[in-house]
C-alpha positions as CSV (number, residue, x, y, z in Angstrom):
1,L,-26.8,-32.0,36.3
2,Q,-24.1,-31.0,35.1
3,C,-22.4,-27.4,35.4
4,T,-23.7,-26.2,32.2
5,K,-22.5,-22.0,31.9
6,V,-24.6,-19.6,29.5
7,W,-24.3,-16.4,28.5
8,I,-26.9,-14.3,28.9
9,P,-28.3,-10.4,27.7
10,D,-27.3,-7.6,29.6
11,P,-28.4,-3.8,29.7
12,D,-24.8,-2.6,31.4
13,E,-22.5,-5.7,30.6
14,V,-23.8,-6.8,27.3
15,W,-23.2,-9.9,28.1
16,K,-23.0,-11.9,31.4
17,S,-22.1,-15.3,32.8
18,A,-24.2,-17.9,34.3
19,E,-24.6,-21.7,35.5
20,I,-28.0,-23.2,35.4
21,T,-29.2,-24.8,38.7
22,Q,-31.5,-26.8,37.5
23,D,-32.8,-29.0,35.0
24,Y,-34.4,-27.7,31.3
25,K,-37.4,-29.3,31.1
26,E,-39.0,-29.1,27.2
27,G,-42.0,-26.6,27.6
28,D,-40.2,-24.9,30.6
29,K,-41.4,-20.8,31.0
30,S,-37.9,-20.3,32.6
31,L,-34.1,-20.9,33.3
32,Q,-33.2,-21.2,36.9
33,L,-29.9,-19.7,36.9
34,K,-26.6,-18.5,39.2
35,L,-24.4,-15.8,37.8
36,E,-20.7,-15.3,38.1
37,D,-21.5,-12.8,41.5
38,G,-23.8,-15.7,43.0
39,T,-27.0,-14.3,42.7
40,L,-29.4,-16.2,42.0
41,C,-32.1,-15.4,39.4
42,E,-34.5,-16.5,36.7
43,Y,-34.2,-16.6,33.0
44,P,-37.4,-15.9,31.0
45,L,-37.9,-18.2,28.0
46,D,-39.9,-18.0,24.9
47,P,-43.2,-19.9,24.7
48,E,-41.9,-21.8,22.0
49,G,-38.3,-22.5,23.4
50,S,-36.7,-21.3,20.0
51,E,-34.3,-18.7,22.6
52,L,-32.2,-20.2,24.6
53,P,-28.7,-18.6,26.2
54,F,-26.6,-19.0,24.4
55,L,-23.7,-22.0,25.9
56,R,-20.3,-21.0,27.1
57,N,-17.0,-22.1,26.1
58,P,-14.9,-24.3,28.4
59,D,-12.6,-22.1,30.2
60,I,-9.7,-23.7,28.9
61,L,-10.9,-22.6,25.7
62,V,-10.8,-19.0,27.0
63,G,-8.2,-16.3,25.2
64,Q,-7.6,-18.6,21.8
65,N,-5.6,-16.8,19.1
66,D,-7.6,-19.3,16.9
67,L,-11.3,-18.3,16.9
68,T,-12.3,-21.5,15.0
69,V,-11.2,-24.3,18.1
70,L,-13.5,-22.6,20.1
71,S,-16.9,-25.1,20.5
72,Y,-19.5,-22.6,20.8
73,L,-17.9,-19.2,18.5
74,H,-21.1,-16.9,18.5
75,E,-21.5,-13.3,19.7
76,P,-20.5,-13.4,23.8
77,A,-18.0,-16.2,22.9
78,V,-16.0,-13.5,21.1
79,L,-16.3,-10.5,23.1
80,H,-15.3,-12.7,25.4
81,N,-12.4,-14.7,24.0
């Protein structure tokens, strides 16, 4: 398992960064995550698996003036940048 970071929706902060702590297998009903503050949580997935969380860009790309250089261009990536 590599250090895969994702964005999950949050009612207070809009998006929270988390790291996947267990490999995802097709058909899994949830993802095991560790938030930036070290809290472990379970992120529920829809049965079709079509609503996976957004992938987070590598830290080296944060703060870019040109958004086209981001590996992943979606709402949480733009807001974080």
